[in-house]
Every structure is written in structure tokens, then in C-alpha cells.
C-alpha positions as CSV (number, residue, x, y, z in Angstrom):
1,M,-23.3,-15.4,41.2
2,L,-21.4,-13.0,38.8
3,H,-17.8,-13.4,37.9
4,S,-15.3,-11.8,35.5
5,F,-13.3,-14.1,33.2
6,T,-10.3,-13.9,35.6
7,S,-12.5,-14.8,38.6
8,L,-14.0,-17.7,36.6
9,R,-10.5,-19.1,36.0
10,Y,-9.6,-18.6,39.6
11,V,-12.8,-20.5,40.8
12,Q,-12.1,-23.4,38.5
13,G,-8.4,-23.5,39.4
14,N,-9.2,-23.3,43.1
15,S,-11.7,-26.2,43.0
16,R,-9.1,-28.4,41.2
17,L,-6.4,-27.5,43.7
18,Q,-8.8,-28.3,46.6
19,K,-9.2,-31.8,45.1
20,I,-5.4,-32.3,45.0
21,K,-5.2,-31.1,48.6
22,A,-7.9,-33.6,49.6
23,R,-5.9,-36.4,47.9
24,V,-2.7,-35.3,49.7
25,D,-4.5,-35.1,53.0
26,A,-5.9,-38.6,52.5
27,A,-2.4,-39.9,51.7
28,K,-3.5,-41.0,48.2
29,L,-0.9,-38.6,46.6
30,A,2.5,-38.2,48.1
31,G,6.0,-37.1,47.0
32,K,7.0,-33.5,46.3
33,D,7.6,-34.3,42.6
34,E,4.2,-36.0,42.1
35,I,2.3,-33.2,43.9
36,G,4.3,-30.6,42.0
37,V,3.5,-32.1,38.6
38,R,-0.3,-32.3,39.4
39,V,-0.4,-28.7,40.8
40,G,1.7,-27.5,37.8
41,K,-0.7,-28.9,35.3
42,I,-3.6,-27.0,37.0
43,I,-1.7,-23.8,37.4
44,N,-0.7,-23.8,33.7
45,Q,-4.1,-24.9,32.5
46,Y,-6.0,-22.1,34.2
47,K,-3.1,-19.6,34.1
48,V,-3.6,-18.8,37.8
49,A,0.0,-19.0,39.2
50,K,0.0,-15.4,40.3
51,H,-3.3,-15.9,42.3
52,F,-1.9,-18.5,44.7
53,E,1.0,-18.9,47.1
54,L,1.9,-22.6,47.0
55,V,3.8,-24.7,49.6
56,I,4.6,-28.3,48.5
57,E,6.2,-30.8,50.8
58,D,6.7,-34.6,50.6
59,A,3.4,-35.3,52.4
60,A,1.7,-31.9,52.5
61,F,0.3,-29.4,50.2
62,V,-0.9,-25.9,51.2
63,F,-2.1,-23.1,49.1
64,R,-3.3,-19.6,49.9
65,R,-5.2,-17.2,47.7
66,T,-3.9,-13.7,46.9
67,P,-7.1,-11.7,46.5
68,A,-5.2,-8.5,45.6
69,S,-3.8,-10.1,42.4
70,I,-7.3,-11.5,41.5
71,T,-8.9,-8.1,41.9
72,A,-6.1,-6.3,39.9
73,Q,-6.3,-8.9,37.1
74,A,-10.1,-8.8,37.0
75,A,-9.9,-5.0,36.6
76,L,-7.9,-5.5,33.4
77,D,-10.2,-8.1,31.8
78,G,-10.9,-7.3,28.2
79,I,-8.2,-4.6,28.0
80,Y,-5.2,-4.6,25.7
81,I,-2.1,-2.9,26.9
82,V,0.6,-1.9,24.4
83,R,3.9,-1.5,26.2
84,T,7.0,-0.3,24.5
85,S,10.6,0.6,25.4
86,V,10.6,3.7,23.2
87,P,10.5,6.8,25.3
88,A,7.4,9.1,25.0
89,T,9.7,11.9,23.6
90,H,10.4,9.8,20.5
91,M,7.0,8.4,19.8
92,A,3.5,9.4,21.0
93,A,1.0,6.9,22.4
94,A,-1.1,7.1,19.2
95,D,1.9,6.3,17.1
96,C,2.7,3.3,19.2
97,V,-0.8,2.0,18.7
98,R,-0.7,2.7,15.0
99,N,2.7,0.9,14.6
100,Y,1.4,-2.0,16.6
101,K,-1.7,-2.3,14.4
102,S,0.5,-2.1,11.2
103,L,2.2,-5.3,12.3
104,A,-0.7,-7.1,10.6
105,N,0.7,-5.9,7.2
106,V,4.2,-7.2,8.1
107,E,2.7,-10.5,9.2
108,R,0.7,-10.7,5.9
109,A,3.9,-10.2,4.0
110,F,5.7,-13.0,5.7
111,R,2.7,-15.2,5.3
112,S,2.7,-14.6,1.6
113,F,6.4,-15.6,1.5
114,K,5.5,-19.0,3.1
115,T,2.4,-19.7,1.1
116,I,1.7,-20.0,-2.6
117,D,0.8,-16.3,-3.0
118,L,4.2,-15.5,-4.6
119,K,4.5,-18.9,-6.4
120,V,8.0,-19.3,-4.9
121,R,8.4,-22.7,-3.5
122,P,10.8,-23.2,-0.6
123,I,14.3,-23.9,-1.8
124,H,16.9,-25.1,0.7
125,H,20.3,-23.6,0.2
126,R,23.4,-24.0,2.2
127,L,25.7,-21.4,0.7
128,A,25.5,-17.9,2.1
129,D,25.3,-16.1,-1.3
130,R,22.5,-18.4,-2.5
131,V,20.5,-17.9,0.7
132,R,20.8,-14.1,0.3
133,S,19.8,-14.4,-3.4
134,H,16.8,-16.4,-2.5
135,I,15.7,-13.9,0.2
136,F,16.3,-11.0,-2.2
137,L,14.1,-12.6,-4.9
138,C,11.3,-13.2,-2.3
139,M,11.5,-9.6,-1.2
140,L,11.5,-8.4,-4.8
141,A,8.5,-10.5,-5.6
142,Y,6.6,-9.1,-2.6
143,Y,7.7,-5.6,-3.6
144,V,6.2,-6.1,-7.1
145,E,3.0,-7.7,-5.6
146,W,2.6,-4.7,-3.2
147,H,2.9,-2.1,-5.9
148,M,0.4,-4.0,-8.1
149,R,-2.1,-4.2,-5.2
150,E,-1.7,-0.4,-4.7
151,A,-2.1,0.3,-8.4
152,W,-5.1,-1.9,-8.8
153,R,-6.7,-1.1,-5.4
154,E,-9.9,0.3,-7.0
155,L,-10.2,-2.6,-9.4
156,M,-9.8,-5.2,-6.6
157,F,-12.4,-3.6,-4.3
158,A,-10.0,-3.5,-1.4
159,D,-10.9,-1.8,1.8
160,A,-9.5,1.7,2.2
161,G,-8.4,0.8,5.7
162,Q,-6.0,-1.8,4.3
163,A,-3.9,0.7,2.4
164,L,-0.3,0.9,3.8
165,S,-0.2,4.6,2.8
166,G,-3.7,5.1,4.2
167,S,-5.2,8.2,5.7
168,A,-3.8,10.0,8.7
169,D,-6.4,8.6,11.1
170,Q,-5.7,4.9,10.1
171,G,-4.6,3.0,13.2
172,R,-5.5,5.8,15.5
173,P,-6.5,4.5,18.9
174,R,-10.2,4.8,19.4
175,H,-11.7,6.4,22.5
176,P,-13.0,3.6,24.7
177,R,-16.7,3.6,25.2
178,R,-18.1,2.7,28.6
179,R,-19.1,-0.9,28.6
180,H,-22.6,-2.0,29.3
181,P,-22.9,-3.6,32.7
182,S,-23.9,-7.0,31.3
183,A,-20.7,-6.9,29.2
184,Q,-18.5,-6.2,32.1
185,L,-19.4,-9.2,34.1
186,W,-19.8,-12.8,33.1
187,H,-22.5,-15.0,34.6
188,F,-21.3,-18.3,36.0
189,D,-23.9,-20.9,37.1
190,G,-21.7,-23.1,39.3
């Protein structure tokens, strides 16, 4: 039987919810709170809350599947969606994707603040002017590091794609290729 990743999570979550329902029906599990905690663990573990409608009572537990949400979610398996509040008149779709991809550079900068790359150990200040001074020094150190990396790029054998001032096509969204049928579906052996 073939399943997408979403369908696989749904099948696993469904079987676990069936076990809870059997325990509630056999009066081995009672109480709205206890049932809710058990169901909540499964729903959170498999991330399937939107695929079920749940009714939890003191001595009863009923759940219904929502096939429309499962089908809609399975259609999006393996697809990234970049959503922004910036109107299309201010920024094109390609620019949105490029800016999203450039976040890696910002994250690398903050990571270098927190690690030993800049050789600046964490100093805990309480006065506002000292905190601002510490942050200024960290930013200045990163600024110097960035300019040195740019100046020595050829000597450091850095990838051309890592340049912040890279070519115009850097970060351009690629045209999606049609997936091979074996990559679209995932085989689940029970």
C-alpha cells in the first residue's frame, strides 16, 4: 500500500487513537482530563490535529476523520511555501525567495557572535551604555570579519554562492522539476 508522508502520519495517529478509544469503551480509561491528556500526546506526536474532529466526554471518546484535510496536506508534501505580508507591488516573488535564502547569512552572523569565531566571550552588563557598547563591539568585530572574508575570498577557496554581494541569479528560485513517481509516494509496509 502506498502512502505519502502525511498519510503515514495519519495512519499511525489513527491506530493509536483507536487504541485509546478501545480503552475508553472497555472502561479502562475514564475522565475527560485523562482521556484528553492521552489524546493530546498522540495528536502532538504525529501532528495530526487538523485531520480529526474529536469529542471527549467523561466516559466516551469519539473521533472522526477529515479526509479533505488529509488530501490537501498530502498534496503539499515536500513543498516549501514562503509567505510574506509584503505586497507584490513592493517585492517580486523571486525577491521574496532570495531574501528568505539570505537569512542563512544573518543566522551565520548571529552564530558567530555566540561562538568563539569572534573571540569575544559573553560579558554580562547591567548598565544600558555598557550593553550598547558591548553590542557595538560585537557588530564592529563582525564587520571587520566580513570584510576580511570578502577580501580573502579567493585565498580561502570559498564558494561563489556564499558571497553576500554575489551574482544576480544568487537565490533565484529554481524552476521545479517534475518528480519521479517513486519520489512522490512513500511505501509503507504496515
